[in-house]
Structure formats: C-alpha cells, structure tokens
DOROVO-912334 format. One line per field, with one value per residue: residue number from 1; residue in one letter; x negated, y, z negated of N, C-alpha, C in turn. Coordinates in steps of 0.1 Angstrom, whole numbers, plus 5000, padded with zeros to 4 digits. Layout:
// residues N
num	NUM | ...
residuo	A | ...
n.xx	X | ...
n.yy	Y | ...
n.zz	Z | ...
ca.xx	X | ...
ca.yy	Y | ...
ca.zz	Z | ...
c.xx	X | ...
c.yy	Y | ...
c.zz	Z | ...
// end
This chain:
// residues 144
num	1 | 2 | 3 | 4 | 5 | 6 | 7 | 8 | 9 | 10 | 11 | 12 | 13 | 14 | 15 | 16 | 17 | 18 | 19 | 20 | 21 | 22 | 23 | 24 | 25 | 26 | 27 | 28 | 29 | 30 | 31 | 32 | 33 | 34 | 35 | 36 | 37 | 38 | 39 | 40 | 41 | 42 | 43 | 44 | 45 | 46 | 47 | 48 | 49 | 50 | 51 | 52 | 53 | 54 | 55 | 56 | 57 | 58 | 59 | 60 | 61 | 62 | 63 | 64 | 65 | 66 | 67 | 68 | 69 | 70 | 71 | 72 | 73 | 74 | 75 | 76 | 77 | 78 | 79 | 80 | 81 | 82 | 83 | 84 | 85 | 86 | 87 | 88 | 89 | 90 | 91 | 92 | 93 | 94 | 95 | 96 | 97 | 98 | 99 | 100 | 101 | 102 | 103 | 104 | 105 | 106 | 107 | 108 | 109 | 110 | 111 | 112 | 113 | 114 | 115 | 116 | 117 | 118 | 119 | 120 | 121 | 122 | 123 | 124 | 125 | 126 | 127 | 128 | 129 | 130 | 131 | 132 | 133 | 134 | 135 | 136 | 137 | 138 | 139 | 140 | 141 | 142 | 143 | 144
residuo	M | R | D | K | I | I | R | I | R | W | S | S | P | V | P | V | D | E | A | I | Q | S | D | E | S | L | E | P | G | L | Y | F | I | T | R | P | W | G | S | K | E | T | N | L | Y | I | G | K | A | S | R | T | I | R | E | R | L | I | D | H | K | K | H | W | L | H | R | Y | Q | R | G | Q | L | L | V | R | M | G | K | I | V | Y | P | T | V | V | D | E | E | I | I | D | H | A | E | S | A | L | I | F | E | H | G | D | L | L | V | E | N | T | D | K | R | F | S | Y | S | Y | S | D | L | Y | Q | V | Q | N | I | G | D | I | G | E | L | K | P | I | V | R | M | K | D | H | P | D
n.xx	6124 | 6108 | 6087 | 6095 | 6075 | 6058 | 6035 | 6011 | 5990 | 5965 | 5951 | 5918 | 5908 | 5917 | 5913 | 5941 | 5951 | 5940 | 5953 | 5979 | 5978 | 5973 | 5980 | 5990 | 6005 | 6029 | 6046 | 6070 | 6066 | 6043 | 6024 | 5994 | 5981 | 5951 | 5925 | 5892 | 5867 | 5837 | 5821 | 5844 | 5879 | 5909 | 5940 | 5969 | 5995 | 6020 | 6039 | 6069 | 6080 | 6107 | 6113 | 6090 | 6056 | 6042 | 6061 | 6067 | 6042 | 6038 | 6059 | 6052 | 6028 | 6038 | 6052 | 6038 | 6011 | 5994 | 5987 | 5964 | 5941 | 5913 | 5887 | 5890 | 5919 | 5929 | 5943 | 5957 | 5972 | 5999 | 6008 | 6034 | 6029 | 6039 | 6070 | 6077 | 6098 | 6109 | 6127 | 6144 | 6150 | 6131 | 6108 | 6114 | 6115 | 6088 | 6075 | 6087 | 6078 | 6050 | 6047 | 6057 | 6040 | 6015 | 6019 | 6007 | 5983 | 5989 | 5992 | 6011 | 6035 | 6068 | 6091 | 6104 | 6084 | 6089 | 6110 | 6129 | 6153 | 6161 | 6170 | 6161 | 6133 | 6100 | 6066 | 6041 | 6015 | 5985 | 5963 | 5933 | 5918 | 5922 | 5917 | 5922 | 5944 | 5962 | 5954 | 5975 | 6009 | 6034 | 6069 | 6083 | 6069 | 6077 | 6099 | 6135
n.yy	7579 | 7576 | 7551 | 7534 | 7531 | 7504 | 7497 | 7475 | 7464 | 7442 | 7418 | 7406 | 7373 | 7345 | 7314 | 7291 | 7283 | 7302 | 7324 | 7319 | 7321 | 7348 | 7382 | 7398 | 7380 | 7380 | 7397 | 7407 | 7403 | 7397 | 7370 | 7353 | 7325 | 7307 | 7286 | 7281 | 7269 | 7259 | 7286 | 7298 | 7308 | 7290 | 7299 | 7295 | 7301 | 7326 | 7342 | 7352 | 7367 | 7372 | 7373 | 7364 | 7361 | 7341 | 7320 | 7312 | 7302 | 7281 | 7264 | 7258 | 7245 | 7222 | 7210 | 7211 | 7220 | 7201 | 7185 | 7195 | 7187 | 7183 | 7205 | 7240 | 7261 | 7293 | 7324 | 7355 | 7382 | 7403 | 7435 | 7457 | 7490 | 7512 | 7518 | 7534 | 7525 | 7493 | 7467 | 7435 | 7434 | 7450 | 7435 | 7412 | 7422 | 7429 | 7404 | 7389 | 7403 | 7401 | 7372 | 7367 | 7382 | 7370 | 7343 | 7324 | 7319 | 7307 | 7278 | 7265 | 7280 | 7278 | 7291 | 7321 | 7325 | 7328 | 7345 | 7370 | 7389 | 7424 | 7454 | 7480 | 7498 | 7491 | 7498 | 7479 | 7483 | 7470 | 7469 | 7468 | 7436 | 7421 | 7398 | 7379 | 7392 | 7416 | 7451 | 7469 | 7463 | 7466 | 7467 | 7474 | 7465 | 7440 | 7418 | 7418
n.zz	0721 | 0690 | 0676 | 0645 | 0617 | 0602 | 0578 | 0569 | 0543 | 0542 | 0521 | 0511 | 0522 | 0501 | 0483 | 0483 | 0458 | 0441 | 0451 | 0445 | 0417 | 0414 | 0405 | 0426 | 0440 | 0429 | 0440 | 0465 | 0501 | 0528 | 0541 | 0552 | 0563 | 0566 | 0579 | 0573 | 0595 | 0600 | 0615 | 0622 | 0619 | 0617 | 0625 | 0608 | 0597 | 0595 | 0571 | 0553 | 0522 | 0504 | 0477 | 0459 | 0468 | 0456 | 0450 | 0476 | 0485 | 0467 | 0474 | 0501 | 0495 | 0483 | 0505 | 0531 | 0532 | 0523 | 0545 | 0554 | 0540 | 0542 | 0539 | 0532 | 0524 | 0531 | 0520 | 0530 | 0516 | 0523 | 0518 | 0521 | 0527 | 0538 | 0551 | 0519 | 0505 | 0505 | 0519 | 0523 | 0550 | 0563 | 0557 | 0571 | 0598 | 0602 | 0599 | 0620 | 0643 | 0641 | 0642 | 0668 | 0684 | 0678 | 0681 | 0698 | 0686 | 0662 | 0643 | 0628 | 0627 | 0641 | 0646 | 0660 | 0679 | 0706 | 0709 | 0693 | 0674 | 0670 | 0654 | 0654 | 0668 | 0659 | 0649 | 0639 | 0618 | 0610 | 0583 | 0564 | 0555 | 0582 | 0596 | 0625 | 0633 | 0653 | 0652 | 0658 | 0664 | 0687 | 0688 | 0710 | 0731 | 0733 | 0750 | 0750
ca.xx	6125 | 6096 | 6088 | 6094 | 6063 | 6056 | 6021 | 6008 | 5976 | 5961 | 5940 | 5907 | 5913 | 5913 | 5919 | 5955 | 5954 | 5937 | 5964 | 5991 | 5976 | 5970 | 5992 | 5995 | 6015 | 6042 | 6054 | 6075 | 6057 | 6039 | 6011 | 5987 | 5974 | 5941 | 5916 | 5879 | 5861 | 5824 | 5821 | 5857 | 5891 | 5920 | 5952 | 5979 | 6009 | 6024 | 6052 | 6074 | 6085 | 6117 | 6112 | 6076 | 6047 | 6038 | 6071 | 6066 | 6030 | 6040 | 6068 | 6043 | 6019 | 6046 | 6058 | 6030 | 5997 | 5986 | 5982 | 5951 | 5933 | 5899 | 5883 | 5897 | 5929 | 5928 | 5956 | 5956 | 5985 | 6002 | 6017 | 6039 | 6026 | 6047 | 6076 | 6075 | 6110 | 6108 | 6138 | 6143 | 6151 | 6118 | 6099 | 6118 | 6111 | 6074 | 6071 | 6091 | 6069 | 6037 | 6047 | 6059 | 6027 | 6003 | 6024 | 5997 | 5972 | 5994 | 5994 | 6023 | 6048 | 6075 | 6102 | 6101 | 6072 | 6093 | 6120 | 6135 | 6162 | 6158 | 6180 | 6153 | 6119 | 6090 | 6052 | 6035 | 6001 | 5978 | 5951 | 5926 | 5911 | 5933 | 5913 | 5925 | 5956 | 5959 | 5956 | 5988 | 6019 | 6046 | 6080 | 6088 | 6062 | 6083 | 6112 | 6147
ca.yy	7576 | 7572 | 7539 | 7535 | 7525 | 7495 | 7496 | 7464 | 7463 | 7428 | 7415 | 7396 | 7359 | 7338 | 7301 | 7291 | 7282 | 7315 | 7334 | 7316 | 7327 | 7363 | 7392 | 7402 | 7370 | 7382 | 7407 | 7403 | 7408 | 7388 | 7362 | 7348 | 7313 | 7303 | 7275 | 7283 | 7257 | 7264 | 7301 | 7303 | 7306 | 7286 | 7306 | 7285 | 7305 | 7339 | 7340 | 7363 | 7363 | 7382 | 7374 | 7365 | 7353 | 7329 | 7310 | 7306 | 7294 | 7269 | 7256 | 7253 | 7235 | 7209 | 7205 | 7209 | 7223 | 7188 | 7180 | 7201 | 7183 | 7185 | 7219 | 7249 | 7269 | 7307 | 7332 | 7369 | 7387 | 7415 | 7444 | 7468 | 7502 | 7522 | 7528 | 7532 | 7517 | 7481 | 7458 | 7423 | 7436 | 7455 | 7424 | 7403 | 7428 | 7428 | 7390 | 7385 | 7410 | 7395 | 7359 | 7368 | 7387 | 7361 | 7329 | 7315 | 7316 | 7301 | 7264 | 7260 | 7287 | 7274 | 7300 | 7335 | 7325 | 7331 | 7356 | 7374 | 7401 | 7435 | 7465 | 7492 | 7496 | 7493 | 7496 | 7473 | 7487 | 7461 | 7475 | 7459 | 7425 | 7416 | 7386 | 7380 | 7400 | 7429 | 7463 | 7475 | 7455 | 7474 | 7458 | 7478 | 7457 | 7426 | 7418 | 7414
ca.zz	0707 | 0684 | 0668 | 0631 | 0613 | 0591 | 0576 | 0560 | 0539 | 0540 | 0511 | 0516 | 0520 | 0489 | 0483 | 0480 | 0443 | 0436 | 0456 | 0436 | 0403 | 0414 | 0402 | 0439 | 0446 | 0422 | 0447 | 0479 | 0512 | 0538 | 0538 | 0564 | 0558 | 0576 | 0575 | 0579 | 0600 | 0605 | 0615 | 0628 | 0611 | 0624 | 0620 | 0606 | 0594 | 0589 | 0565 | 0545 | 0509 | 0499 | 0463 | 0456 | 0476 | 0448 | 0452 | 0489 | 0486 | 0459 | 0483 | 0512 | 0490 | 0481 | 0517 | 0543 | 0531 | 0520 | 0557 | 0556 | 0528 | 0545 | 0540 | 0523 | 0530 | 0526 | 0521 | 0529 | 0512 | 0530 | 0510 | 0530 | 0520 | 0544 | 0542 | 0505 | 0500 | 0513 | 0516 | 0530 | 0565 | 0568 | 0557 | 0582 | 0611 | 0603 | 0601 | 0633 | 0653 | 0639 | 0647 | 0682 | 0690 | 0676 | 0682 | 0705 | 0677 | 0649 | 0645 | 0620 | 0630 | 0652 | 0648 | 0664 | 0688 | 0719 | 0709 | 0680 | 0676 | 0661 | 0656 | 0656 | 0673 | 0649 | 0652 | 0628 | 0617 | 0601 | 0578 | 0554 | 0560 | 0590 | 0604 | 0639 | 0636 | 0661 | 0644 | 0660 | 0672 | 0690 | 0692 | 0723 | 0741 | 0733 | 0756 | 0742
c.xx	6112 | 6098 | 6088 | 6082 | 6065 | 6041 | 6019 | 5993 | 5974 | 5949 | 5929 | 5913 | 5908 | 5919 | 5933 | 5958 | 5951 | 5948 | 5976 | 5990 | 5974 | 5983 | 5998 | 6006 | 6028 | 6051 | 6060 | 6065 | 6054 | 6026 | 6007 | 5978 | 5964 | 5933 | 5902 | 5873 | 5848 | 5824 | 5834 | 5868 | 5902 | 5932 | 5963 | 5994 | 6010 | 6038 | 6056 | 6080 | 6094 | 6116 | 6098 | 6068 | 6043 | 6048 | 6070 | 6054 | 6032 | 6049 | 6060 | 6034 | 6026 | 6049 | 6049 | 6015 | 5988 | 5981 | 5968 | 5941 | 5918 | 5896 | 5892 | 5908 | 5928 | 5941 | 5952 | 5971 | 5987 | 6012 | 6021 | 6037 | 6033 | 6058 | 6075 | 6087 | 6111 | 6120 | 6135 | 6143 | 6138 | 6108 | 6101 | 6113 | 6096 | 6069 | 6075 | 6081 | 6055 | 6037 | 6048 | 6046 | 6016 | 6007 | 6014 | 5985 | 5976 | 5998 | 6008 | 6036 | 6055 | 6087 | 6097 | 6089 | 6076 | 6103 | 6124 | 6144 | 6159 | 6168 | 6173 | 6139 | 6109 | 6076 | 6046 | 6020 | 5995 | 5965 | 5945 | 5919 | 5921 | 5929 | 5915 | 5938 | 5953 | 5962 | 5970 | 5997 | 6031 | 6057 | 6085 | 6081 | 6068 | 6097 | 6123 | 6150
c.yy	7571 | 7559 | 7542 | 7527 | 7515 | 7493 | 7485 | 7464 | 7448 | 7427 | 7407 | 7382 | 7353 | 7324 | 7301 | 7291 | 7295 | 7325 | 7331 | 7322 | 7342 | 7371 | 7397 | 7393 | 7371 | 7392 | 7401 | 7408 | 7397 | 7381 | 7356 | 7337 | 7309 | 7292 | 7278 | 7269 | 7262 | 7280 | 7307 | 7301 | 7301 | 7293 | 7296 | 7291 | 7319 | 7338 | 7353 | 7358 | 7374 | 7384 | 7375 | 7356 | 7340 | 7318 | 7304 | 7297 | 7281 | 7259 | 7250 | 7243 | 7221 | 7202 | 7203 | 7212 | 7211 | 7182 | 7185 | 7199 | 7185 | 7200 | 7227 | 7257 | 7283 | 7314 | 7347 | 7373 | 7401 | 7423 | 7455 | 7481 | 7514 | 7515 | 7524 | 7524 | 7505 | 7472 | 7445 | 7424 | 7441 | 7443 | 7414 | 7409 | 7426 | 7413 | 7386 | 7391 | 7403 | 7380 | 7359 | 7372 | 7378 | 7346 | 7320 | 7312 | 7308 | 7287 | 7259 | 7267 | 7282 | 7283 | 7314 | 7336 | 7330 | 7342 | 7358 | 7386 | 7411 | 7446 | 7479 | 7488 | 7500 | 7492 | 7491 | 7476 | 7478 | 7468 | 7466 | 7448 | 7417 | 7403 | 7388 | 7387 | 7413 | 7440 | 7469 | 7466 | 7464 | 7465 | 7462 | 7471 | 7443 | 7427 | 7414 | 7400
c.zz	0701 | 0676 | 0653 | 0627 | 0601 | 0589 | 0565 | 0556 | 0535 | 0530 | 0518 | 0514 | 0508 | 0490 | 0478 | 0465 | 0436 | 0439 | 0447 | 0422 | 0402 | 0410 | 0415 | 0444 | 0439 | 0429 | 0460 | 0489 | 0522 | 0534 | 0551 | 0559 | 0570 | 0570 | 0581 | 0583 | 0606 | 0604 | 0620 | 0617 | 0621 | 0617 | 0619 | 0605 | 0589 | 0583 | 0557 | 0532 | 0504 | 0484 | 0458 | 0465 | 0469 | 0450 | 0466 | 0491 | 0478 | 0468 | 0494 | 0507 | 0488 | 0495 | 0529 | 0542 | 0529 | 0533 | 0561 | 0544 | 0530 | 0546 | 0531 | 0530 | 0523 | 0529 | 0521 | 0526 | 0517 | 0522 | 0520 | 0522 | 0526 | 0552 | 0527 | 0499 | 0510 | 0509 | 0525 | 0545 | 0570 | 0568 | 0569 | 0596 | 0612 | 0606 | 0615 | 0644 | 0652 | 0645 | 0663 | 0689 | 0689 | 0676 | 0688 | 0696 | 0664 | 0651 | 0639 | 0623 | 0642 | 0656 | 0652 | 0673 | 0702 | 0720 | 0695 | 0683 | 0666 | 0664 | 0658 | 0661 | 0662 | 0655 | 0639 | 0628 | 0606 | 0596 | 0567 | 0561 | 0569 | 0598 | 0619 | 0643 | 0644 | 0651 | 0645 | 0669 | 0674 | 0695 | 0706 | 0734 | 0742 | 0740 | 0747 | 0744
// end
C-alpha cells in the first residue's frame, strides 16, 4: 500500500511578534519555533493550529515563550499544500509524525516524542525553508 502524502510548505523564519501580525498566521496549519544562538538554531517546538496559528502563538507567548527572553525567537509557519482539502485530522497526523521524528531535537515538545497513533500511513514532505527538519518523514518507519 502506498503512503498518502502530506506536503507542507514552510515559510522563512520570522520573529514571533512579526509572525503573529502576519496574514499567514490567520490560517490553520503547523508552526516551528526556533531560537538562533550564534550561527546555530535551537529547535524548540513544533505545533499545530486547528483554528489559527496566530491564536496558538499568542497563547504560547502568554504561557512559556517568556522563558526565552534572551535572544530572539523565530517562527516558521507551515501551510499544508497537499492534499488540497485539509482538516484537523491531517494537521494532527503531520504534527505527530514531525514531533516523533524530530523529538530528540525539540526542547519544548513533550508529547508524541516516543509514540503516537495513526489510522493511515502518511509520508510528510517538507518543502521551503525547513531548517533542520528532514525533507521526508515516513510514518511507516515509526513503530506502532
């Protein structure tokens, strides 16, 4: 059986406040928060937004982003460009696979680092400015 495809186009990283104000943040999708430190980026968090990315970033700003006051925090926003009809389940599958695959790189994600459940096998394709994300994540490579 062939994998179903989820293709995510990631934006260039922008400061959190700029991301919150952007039109892109008014959409549902995924986001990837990092912190540049010298010539490296520390990967902090991959999240999903069923309603809007803006709402989730505002919530994170209130509850935990303040712990990273030194330096700047950047956000890449991920828009699912395939399939063309996206629902909450597709967003959840993509987020789960990305966190599981990159959990050892993510400082703030605690959920889905060691397991997650799924009903279909997907291949998540990351395009655009993906930072340290792998270009392809295959759920079939993840144990049940």
